[in-house]
C-alpha positions as CSV (number, residue, x, y, z in Angstrom):
1,M,-19.1,-7.1,27.7
2,N,-17.6,-3.9,26.3
3,L,-14.5,-4.7,24.5
4,V,-13.6,-1.4,23.8
5,E,-13.3,-0.5,27.3
6,I,-11.4,-3.7,27.9
7,A,-8.9,-2.7,25.0
8,K,-8.3,0.3,26.7
9,R,-6.5,-1.3,29.4
10,Y,-3.8,-2.2,26.9
11,E,-3.2,1.4,25.3
12,Q,0.1,2.1,27.1
13,D,1.5,-1.3,26.2
14,F,0.4,-1.0,22.7
15,I,1.9,2.4,22.1
16,K,5.3,0.9,23.4
17,D,5.1,-2.0,21.4
18,T,4.2,-0.2,18.1
19,Q,6.9,2.2,18.7
20,G,9.6,-0.5,18.8
21,L,8.4,-2.1,15.5
22,L,8.0,1.4,13.9
23,Q,11.5,2.3,15.2
24,I,12.9,-0.2,12.6
25,D,13.5,1.1,9.1
26,S,12.0,-1.9,7.1
27,T,12.2,-0.1,3.4
28,L,13.1,-3.0,0.9
29,I,16.7,-3.1,0.3
30,E,17.4,-6.1,-2.1
31,Q,20.0,-8.3,-1.3
32,P,21.6,-11.5,-3.4
33,K,19.5,-14.5,-3.6
34,N,21.8,-16.5,-1.4
35,S,21.5,-14.0,1.3
36,K,20.0,-15.0,4.6
37,H,18.0,-11.9,4.7
38,P,17.1,-11.2,0.9
39,F,14.8,-8.1,1.6
40,G,17.4,-6.4,3.9
41,E,18.2,-6.5,7.6
42,G,15.5,-3.9,8.3
43,I,12.7,-6.2,7.1
44,Y,14.2,-9.3,8.8
45,R,14.3,-7.6,12.2
46,S,10.5,-6.3,12.0
47,L,9.5,-9.8,11.2
48,E,11.7,-11.1,14.1
49,Y,10.4,-8.2,16.4
50,M,6.7,-9.5,15.6
51,L,7.4,-13.2,16.3
52,K,9.2,-12.6,19.6
53,L,6.5,-10.1,20.7
54,G,3.8,-13.1,20.0
55,A,5.9,-15.4,21.8
56,S,6.3,-13.2,24.8
57,F,2.4,-13.3,25.0
58,G,2.3,-16.9,25.2
59,F,1.8,-17.8,21.4
60,K,3.3,-20.3,19.2
61,T,5.5,-19.0,16.4
62,K,7.0,-20.0,13.3
63,E,9.4,-18.3,11.0
64,V,9.4,-19.3,7.4
65,D,12.8,-18.9,5.3
66,H,13.4,-15.5,7.2
67,I,10.7,-13.7,4.9
68,A,7.5,-14.8,6.4
69,G,6.2,-16.5,9.7
70,H,3.1,-16.6,11.6
71,I,2.0,-16.4,15.3
72,E,-0.9,-18.7,16.4
73,F,-3.7,-19.0,18.8
74,G,-6.1,-21.8,19.7
75,E,-6.6,-25.3,18.6
76,G,-8.6,-27.1,15.9
77,E,-8.3,-28.4,12.1
78,E,-9.7,-25.2,10.7
79,I,-7.4,-21.7,10.5
80,I,-8.7,-18.4,10.3
81,G,-6.1,-16.2,8.8
82,V,-5.3,-12.5,9.8
83,L,-2.7,-11.5,7.1
84,V,-0.2,-8.3,7.9
85,H,3.0,-6.9,6.5
86,V,5.9,-5.4,8.1
87,D,7.7,-3.9,5.1
88,V,7.1,-0.1,4.2
89,V,7.6,2.3,1.2
90,P,10.4,4.8,1.4
91,A,10.0,7.7,3.6
92,V,10.3,10.5,1.1
93,G,9.0,13.7,1.5
94,D,9.2,16.4,4.4
95,W,8.2,15.0,7.9
96,L,7.2,16.7,11.1
97,Y,9.2,14.0,13.0
98,P,11.7,11.6,11.8
99,P,10.1,8.8,9.9
100,F,11.2,5.9,11.8
101,S,11.1,7.6,15.5
102,G,7.4,6.6,16.2
103,T,6.9,10.0,17.8
104,V,3.5,10.2,19.9
105,A,1.7,13.7,19.6
106,D,-1.8,15.2,19.7
107,G,-3.1,11.5,20.3
108,K,-1.1,9.9,17.3
109,I,1.9,7.8,16.6
110,Y,3.9,9.4,13.6
111,A,6.0,7.0,11.5
112,R,6.3,5.2,7.9
113,G,4.3,2.1,8.5
114,A,2.2,3.6,11.4
115,L,-1.1,2.8,9.5
116,D,0.3,1.0,6.7
117,D,0.8,-1.8,8.0
118,K,2.9,-2.1,11.3
119,G,0.4,-0.3,13.6
120,P,-2.5,-2.7,12.5
121,A,-0.2,-5.5,12.9
122,V,0.4,-5.1,16.4
123,C,-3.2,-4.1,17.0
124,A,-4.3,-7.4,15.3
125,L,-1.9,-9.2,17.8
126,Y,-3.0,-7.6,20.8
127,A,-6.6,-8.6,19.7
128,F,-5.2,-12.1,20.3
129,K,-3.8,-11.3,23.5
130,L,-7.2,-9.8,24.8
131,L,-9.1,-13.0,23.9
132,K,-6.3,-14.8,25.6
133,D,-6.6,-12.7,28.7
134,L,-10.2,-13.2,28.8
135,G,-10.0,-16.9,28.8
136,F,-11.3,-17.2,25.5
137,K,-10.5,-20.8,23.9
138,P,-11.1,-20.6,20.1
139,N,-12.3,-23.9,18.3
140,K,-10.2,-23.0,15.2
141,R,-6.5,-21.8,15.0
142,L,-6.2,-18.0,14.8
143,R,-2.9,-17.3,13.0
144,L,-1.6,-13.9,12.4
145,I,0.4,-14.3,9.0
146,I,3.3,-12.0,8.5
147,G,4.4,-11.1,5.0
148,T,7.6,-9.1,4.3
149,D,7.4,-7.6,0.7
150,E,3.9,-6.6,0.3
151,E,4.8,-3.2,-0.9
152,T,6.5,-4.8,-4.2
153,S,6.0,-8.2,-5.3
154,W,4.7,-10.3,-2.6
155,R,7.6,-13.0,-2.4
156,G,7.2,-13.5,1.2
157,I,3.7,-14.3,1.4
158,K,3.7,-16.6,-1.6
159,R,6.7,-18.6,-0.1
160,Y,4.7,-18.7,2.9
161,F,1.8,-20.5,1.4
162,E,4.2,-22.8,-0.6
163,K,4.9,-24.2,2.7
164,E,2.1,-23.6,5.1
165,E,-1.8,-24.5,5.0
166,M,-4.1,-22.2,3.5
167,P,-6.7,-20.5,6.1
168,L,-10.3,-21.6,5.5
169,F,-11.0,-17.8,5.6
170,G,-9.7,-14.5,6.9
171,F,-9.0,-10.6,6.5
172,S,-6.4,-8.1,6.3
173,P,-6.4,-5.2,8.6
174,D,-5.0,-3.0,5.9
175,A,-7.4,-0.8,4.6
176,N,-10.8,0.6,5.7
177,F,-13.8,-0.1,7.9
178,P,-16.5,-1.2,8.0
179,L,-15.0,-3.6,5.5
180,I,-13.7,-4.0,2.0
181,Y,-15.1,-6.7,-0.1
182,G,-13.8,-6.3,-3.5
183,E,-10.5,-4.9,-4.6
184,K,-9.4,-3.7,-8.0
185,G,-6.9,-5.6,-10.3
186,I,-3.3,-4.1,-10.3
187,M,-1.2,-4.1,-13.3
188,S,2.3,-2.5,-13.6
189,L,3.3,-1.6,-17.0
190,D,6.7,-0.4,-18.5
191,L,7.0,1.7,-21.4
192,L,10.8,1.2,-22.9
193,G,12.4,3.0,-25.6
194,A,15.7,4.5,-26.6
195,G,17.9,6.7,-24.8
196,D,18.4,10.5,-25.4
197,P,21.7,12.3,-25.2
198,K,20.3,15.7,-24.7
199,L,18.1,14.8,-21.8
200,F,18.2,13.6,-18.3
201,F,14.9,12.9,-16.6
202,K,14.3,11.1,-13.2
203,A,11.4,10.6,-10.9
204,G,9.6,8.0,-8.9
205,V,10.8,5.2,-6.6
206,R,7.8,2.6,-6.4
207,Y,5.0,1.6,-8.8
208,N,2.3,2.3,-5.9
209,V,3.5,5.6,-5.2
210,V,2.7,9.0,-6.8
211,P,6.1,10.5,-7.2
212,D,6.7,13.7,-5.3
213,Y,9.9,14.6,-6.9
214,A,11.2,15.0,-10.4
215,E,14.5,16.1,-11.9
216,A,15.7,17.1,-15.2
217,K,18.6,18.5,-17.1
218,I,18.5,20.0,-20.7
219,D,21.0,21.5,-22.9
220,Q,19.6,25.1,-22.5
221,D,19.0,27.6,-19.8
222,V,15.1,27.8,-19.2
223,S,15.3,28.9,-15.3
224,E,13.1,32.1,-16.0
225,A,10.5,30.0,-17.6
226,F,10.8,27.2,-14.7
227,H,10.3,29.7,-12.3
228,A,7.4,31.2,-13.8
229,F,5.7,28.0,-14.3
230,L,6.4,26.9,-10.6
231,L,4.5,30.3,-9.6
232,E,1.6,29.9,-12.2
233,H,1.2,26.3,-10.9
234,H,1.5,26.8,-7.3
235,L,4.5,24.6,-7.1
236,K,7.9,24.2,-5.5
237,G,11.3,23.7,-7.2
238,Q,14.5,24.9,-8.0
239,A,16.2,25.8,-11.1
240,K,20.0,25.1,-10.8
241,E,22.1,23.1,-13.1
242,I,19.4,20.5,-12.5
243,L,15.7,21.5,-12.5
244,S,13.8,20.1,-9.6
245,L,10.1,20.0,-9.2
246,Y,8.3,19.0,-5.8
247,G,4.7,17.4,-6.1
248,K,2.9,15.6,-3.4
249,S,3.0,11.7,-2.6
250,A,0.0,9.5,-2.4
251,H,-1.1,5.9,-2.8
252,A,-1.5,5.0,-6.5
253,M,-5.0,3.6,-5.7
254,E,-6.0,7.1,-6.1
255,P,-3.6,9.2,-8.0
256,D,-5.6,12.3,-7.8
257,A,-4.9,12.5,-4.0
258,G,-1.3,13.6,-4.9
259,I,0.4,15.8,-7.1
260,N,2.6,14.0,-9.7
261,A,6.0,15.7,-9.9
262,A,6.9,13.7,-13.1
263,I,3.9,14.9,-15.0
264,K,4.1,18.3,-13.8
265,L,7.8,18.5,-14.8
266,S,7.1,16.7,-18.3
267,Q,4.5,19.2,-18.8
268,F,6.8,22.2,-18.5
269,L,9.8,20.6,-20.5
270,Q,7.5,19.7,-23.3
271,K,8.0,23.1,-24.7
272,Y,11.7,22.9,-24.7
273,S,12.4,19.2,-25.8
274,S,11.5,16.8,-28.6
275,N,11.7,14.0,-26.7
276,Q,8.7,11.7,-27.3
277,A,8.7,10.0,-24.2
278,L,8.5,13.3,-22.3
279,N,5.4,14.3,-24.8
280,F,3.7,11.3,-24.5
281,I,3.5,11.7,-20.6
282,A,2.7,15.4,-20.8
283,G,0.0,15.0,-23.3
284,Q,-1.4,11.4,-23.2
285,L,-0.7,10.5,-19.6
286,K,-1.8,13.7,-18.0
287,D,-5.0,12.5,-16.8
288,S,-5.6,9.8,-14.2
289,R,-8.3,8.0,-15.8
290,F,-6.9,7.8,-19.6
291,K,-9.6,10.3,-20.8
292,T,-7.1,11.7,-22.8
293,M,-6.3,8.6,-24.9
294,G,-10.0,7.8,-25.1
295,L,-9.4,4.6,-23.0
296,D,-11.1,5.5,-19.9
297,F,-13.5,2.9,-18.2
298,Q,-15.8,2.5,-15.2
299,D,-17.6,-0.4,-13.3
300,P,-20.8,0.4,-11.4
301,E,-19.4,-1.4,-8.5
302,M,-15.5,-1.0,-8.6
303,K,-15.8,2.6,-10.5
304,D,-12.8,3.9,-12.5
305,L,-9.9,2.4,-14.2
306,T,-6.9,4.6,-13.1
307,V,-3.1,5.1,-13.7
308,N,-0.2,6.5,-11.9
309,V,2.8,7.6,-13.7
310,A,5.1,6.1,-10.9
311,I,8.6,6.2,-12.4
312,V,10.1,7.9,-15.2
313,E,13.8,7.5,-16.2
314,I,15.3,8.9,-19.4
315,N,19.0,9.3,-20.0
316,K,21.6,8.7,-22.8
317,E,21.1,5.1,-22.6
318,E,17.4,4.3,-22.0
319,T,13.8,5.5,-21.5
320,K,11.7,3.6,-18.8
321,I,8.2,4.7,-18.0
322,G,6.6,2.8,-15.3
323,L,2.8,2.8,-15.0
324,N,0.7,1.3,-12.2
325,L,-2.8,0.6,-13.2
326,R,-5.7,-0.2,-11.0
327,Y,-8.5,-1.7,-12.8
328,P,-12.0,-2.9,-12.2
329,I,-13.9,-6.0,-12.9
330,N,-15.2,-6.5,-16.4
331,W,-12.6,-4.5,-17.8
332,H,-11.6,-5.7,-21.2
333,K,-7.9,-6.0,-20.8
334,E,-6.5,-7.4,-23.7
335,A,-8.2,-4.9,-26.2
336,F,-6.9,-2.2,-23.8
337,L,-3.6,-3.3,-24.3
338,Q,-3.6,-3.7,-27.9
339,I,-4.9,-0.1,-28.2
340,F,-2.6,1.2,-25.7
341,S,0.6,-0.2,-27.2
342,Q,-0.2,1.0,-30.6
343,K,-0.5,4.6,-29.3
344,A,2.6,4.1,-27.3
345,A,4.3,2.8,-30.4
346,A,3.5,6.1,-32.2
347,F,5.9,7.7,-29.6
348,G,8.6,5.3,-29.7
349,L,7.8,3.0,-26.8
350,K,7.2,-0.7,-26.3
351,V,4.6,-1.8,-23.8
352,L,6.1,-4.7,-21.4
353,V,3.5,-6.0,-18.6
354,K,5.8,-6.2,-15.6
355,Q,3.2,-7.7,-13.0
356,D,-0.6,-8.4,-13.0
357,Q,-3.0,-9.2,-10.0
358,I,-6.6,-9.8,-11.0
359,P,-9.5,-8.3,-9.1
360,H,-10.6,-9.8,-5.9
361,Y,-14.0,-10.0,-5.0
362,V,-16.2,-11.9,-2.2
363,D,-19.9,-11.8,-2.3
364,K,-21.4,-9.4,0.1
365,N,-23.8,-11.9,1.5
366,D,-21.1,-14.5,2.5
367,P,-21.2,-15.3,6.0
368,L,-17.5,-14.3,6.8
369,I,-18.5,-10.6,5.7
370,K,-21.8,-10.5,7.5
371,T,-20.0,-11.7,10.8
372,L,-17.1,-8.9,10.2
373,Y,-19.7,-6.2,9.5
374,Q,-21.7,-7.0,12.4
375,A,-18.8,-6.8,14.7
376,Y,-17.8,-3.4,13.4
377,V,-21.5,-2.2,14.0
378,R,-21.6,-3.8,17.6
379,N,-18.6,-1.6,18.8
380,T,-19.2,1.6,17.0
381,G,-22.8,2.1,16.6
382,D,-22.3,2.9,13.0
383,A,-24.7,1.0,10.8
384,K,-25.0,3.7,8.2
385,T,-21.6,3.6,6.6
386,P,-21.6,1.1,3.5
387,M,-19.2,-1.7,2.9
388,M,-16.9,-0.8,-0.2
389,T,-14.7,-2.0,-3.0
390,I,-11.1,-0.1,-3.2
391,G,-8.2,0.5,-5.6
392,G,-5.6,-0.7,-3.2
393,G,-4.2,-4.2,-3.2
394,T,-4.1,-6.1,0.2
395,Y,-3.1,-9.3,1.4
396,A,-6.8,-10.4,1.5
397,R,-6.2,-11.4,-2.1
398,A,-3.6,-14.0,-1.2
399,L,-6.6,-16.0,0.6
400,K,-9.0,-18.2,-1.1
401,K,-11.7,-16.3,0.6
402,G,-10.7,-13.0,2.3
403,V,-11.3,-9.4,2.6
404,A,-9.9,-6.3,3.9
405,F,-11.2,-5.1,7.3
406,G,-10.0,-1.7,8.9
407,P,-8.1,-0.3,10.7
408,E,-9.3,3.2,9.0
409,F,-12.3,4.4,10.2
410,P,-14.6,6.4,7.8
411,H,-14.0,10.1,7.3
412,R,-10.4,9.8,8.3
413,E,-7.8,11.6,6.4
414,N,-5.7,9.1,4.2
415,V,-2.1,9.4,4.9
416,V,-0.9,6.1,3.6
417,H,2.3,6.5,1.6
418,Q,2.4,10.0,2.5
419,P,4.8,12.1,4.4
420,N,3.6,12.4,8.2
421,E,1.7,9.0,8.3
422,Y,0.2,8.5,11.5
423,L,-2.0,6.1,13.2
424,I,-4.9,7.6,15.6
425,I,-4.3,5.9,19.0
426,E,-7.9,6.0,20.0
427,D,-8.9,4.4,16.8
428,A,-6.2,1.5,16.9
429,I,-7.8,0.7,20.6
430,K,-11.1,0.6,19.0
431,A,-9.9,-1.6,16.2
432,M,-8.4,-3.9,18.5
433,A,-12.0,-4.7,20.2
434,I,-13.5,-5.0,16.6
435,Y,-10.8,-7.5,15.7
436,A,-11.2,-9.6,19.0
437,D,-14.9,-9.4,18.6
438,A,-14.9,-10.6,15.1
439,L,-12.5,-13.3,15.8
440,R,-14.2,-14.6,18.9
441,E,-17.3,-15.0,16.7
442,L,-15.5,-16.6,13.7
443,S,-13.8,-19.0,15.8
444,K,-16.5,-20.3,18.3
């Protein structure tokens, strides 16, 4: 049975249903705690959309406190979880098409969330439908679990597992093929200090995004020098009443894939400002591996410790620098924090650990991994691309035993968290077949 050919029958319906989800702006908008929709109407509408779509396919659905839910197929005591999310990061930057249009062009669907993670969420649901339409009856319950603030603090998925059963094992379609068996730890730090009446500086919106825009205002005219700096470094910006600089956004798991506007603007301004925080960024945080500070670390399997200078806010009232670290196993966290805090203190900054998720790892010889990998190979013929670890964090780590599994194929451009994010339709159809194959084998 060629599942890829069968999956192609669903292409037009898949595109239509994916577009419907992508056309909802589900950027997080914090609401009062007593609100019925605490993460904003867009996120709730996206959750509702998925649940209604699942019900229309004949599956059981359940909503949990308006911030999570699931779609279930099959019977049995045990549950196989497929974890997805419907929230997205802000649609910053210049877009070819409106970021919430779901425009189809050149075999791709363009939208914020197309690849992370709305497109894969619909793809996984269609894998359920494909199996159901084939008459397959799983001996375990297949459960598509939907979270709503994965890009921030995971409150939706945490609430879900406070009220619902933990799956025996599962995967999250929110990364790469052939398979991700390990994810780095994720730590967000705030560096806090006094305000500066002579400087205004602002950059960044999320800890897990490389800032692509920064702006600043100082008490002197530096426009000529700023234009020269932009020209020298091949950057775009403006020097009016406020200095503005444009970089390139990227996912925080690999900061070097972007151009950090906060760092670049800091490097220019350090010549004209004695602000210590600015100088700390420009001098000590200018590389993504902490090499300048002598705090770099590498693990043979999970590779480098990385840092993203994600948020910078300096004004007359306060100073805040938000950092996002991705750290491998065997990293000496406490020793790092002690030394880093001492170095930051020399610049008038106090370190506060805002959030910390430890690394996630599943043995490569585990039956779950072998089954998923074999499904990938069967449907692609690719037995050469190795399984890997990543710096990103997916819902796989919310499971007792879970991995990230697709949907991005090897050698594709990484467009997650970037302007003009897109989903390749042909890849999505192939991923649908892989997911259906894997779930069939896991639930026999």
